C-alpha positions in Angstrom: 102.2 74.6 105.8 98.4 74.1 105.0 97.3 74.2 101.4 95.5 77.5 101.9 98.5 79.1 103.6 100.7 78.1 100.7 98.1 79.7 98.2 98.1 82.8 100.3 101.9 83.1 100.3 102.1 82.5 96.6 99.3 85.3 96.0 101.2 87.6 98.2 104.5 87.1 96.4 102.8 87.4 93.0 101.2 90.7 94.2 104.4 92.1 95.7 106.2 91.3 92.4 103.4 92.9 90.5 103.4 96.1 92.5 107.3 96.4 92.3 107.1 96.1 88.6 104.2 98.6 88.3 106.2 101.3 90.1 109.4 100.5 88.2 107.5 101.0 85.0 105.8 104.1 86.2 109.3 105.6 87.0 110.7 104.5 83.6 107.7 106.1 81.8 108.0 109.3 83.7 110.6 110.3 81.2 108.7 109.5 78.1 108.7 112.3 75.5 110.8 114.5 77.7 113.9 116.4 76.3 117.3 115.7 78.2 117.1 119.2 79.6 113.6 118.7 81.0 114.7 115.3 82.5 117.5 117.1 84.3 115.5 120.3 85.2 115.5 121.0 88.9 112.0 122.3 90.1 112.7 121.9 93.8 115.6 123.1 96.1 116.9 119.5 96.4 118.8 117.6 93.8 115.5 115.7 92.8 115.0 115.6 89.1 113.1 113.1 87.0 116.3 111.7 85.7 117.8 111.8 89.2 114.8 109.9 90.6 115.3 107.0 88.1 119.0 107.0 89.1 118.2 107.0 92.8 115.6 104.1 92.5 118.4 102.2 90.7 120.5 102.7 93.8 117.6 101.7 95.9 117.3 98.3 94.0 121.1 97.8 94.5 121.0 98.4 98.2 118.0 96.2 99.1 118.1 93.6 96.3 121.8 93.2 96.1 123.7 94.3 99.2 121.0 93.1 101.7 121.1 89.7 100.1 124.8 89.4 99.4 126.6 91.8 101.7 128.6 93.2 98.9 129.8 96.8 99.1 128.3 99.7 97.3 131.6 99.8 95.3 131.3 96.1 94.4 127.8 96.7 93.3 128.6 99.8 91.4 126.3 102.2 93.1 126.5 105.6 94.8 128.0 105.7 98.3 125.1 107.6 99.9 121.4 108.1 99.1 122.1 111.8 98.4 124.8 111.1 95.9 122.5 108.6 94.1 120.6 111.6 92.8 123.8 113.2 91.3 123.8 113.4 87.5 126.9 113.2 85.5 127.4 114.9 82.1 127.3 111.5 80.5 124.0 110.4 82.1 121.2 110.5 79.5 117.6 109.4 79.6 118.7 106.2 77.6 121.7 105.4 79.6 119.9 105.8 83.1 116.9 103.9 81.8 119.1 101.1 80.7 121.0 101.0 84.0 117.8 100.8 85.9 116.3 98.1 83.5 119.5 95.9 84.1 119.5 96.6 87.9 115.7 95.5 88.0 116.6 92.4 86.1 119.2 91.5 88.6 116.8 92.2 91.3 114.2 89.9 89.9 116.8 87.1 89.3 118.1 87.4 92.9 114.6 87.4 94.4 113.5 84.5 92.3 115.7 82.1 94.3 114.3 83.3 97.6 110.9 82.6 99.5 109.2 85.5 101.4 110.1 83.8 104.7 113.8 83.4 103.9 116.1 85.5 106.0 119.0 87.5 104.6 121.8 89.4 106.5 123.7 91.6 104.2 122.4 94.7 105.8 121.2 93.1 109.1 119.0 90.1 109.6 115.7 90.5 107.8 113.2 88.4 106.0 112.9 88.8 102.2 109.3 90.1 102.5 110.7 93.0 104.5 113.1 94.0 101.8 110.3 93.9 99.2 108.1 96.1 101.3 111.0 98.6 101.9 111.5 98.9 98.1 107.9 99.1 97.4 107.5 101.9 99.7 110.3 103.9 98.2 109.3 103.2 94.7 105.7 104.2 95.4 106.9 107.5 97.1 109.3 108.3 94.3 106.7 107.6 91.6 104.4 110.2 93.3 107.3 112.7 93.2 107.9 111.9 89.5 104.1 112.4 88.7 104.3 115.8 90.2 107.6 116.8 88.5 106.4 115.6 85.3 103.2 117.5 85.5 105.2 120.8 86.2 107.5 120.0 83.2 104.6 119.5 80.9 102.7 122.6 82.2 105.8 124.7 81.6 105.7 123.8 77.8 102.2 125.5 77.4 102.5 128.2 80.1 99.8 128.9 82.8 96.2 128.0 82.0 
């Protein structure tokens, strides 16, 4: 690979990692200063809540940055068996516990990806290059961060009533 190509790949990898971390942080911070009740409040017909969104993206990290790399089952990874179930909140789920599970999953994702190059191919969920996994997770995190922004805005507006 030519020197310029190597620099471009390094810059791309750094930018992908930066964007992934940006959206991970945005989803974590969407719960800042909310009560447990607010974090669980359903504002849409689906099971989507702010706490559920963070739990879901923890699942997404497990699917794409564990199963897709290792081929381990959802049970072995310790994640929900379906995307829909990943939004399900248990009575024991709290802002602190879901944040911590997400933080730990992200640490594991970073560690697993650190050993791989963008062009490496993995086959835990079908043959794919690592860059495709990163783009898949980035797409999902960006989408869910947008959902979180809207839900958070609605929750905060409900505190003060209509303007």
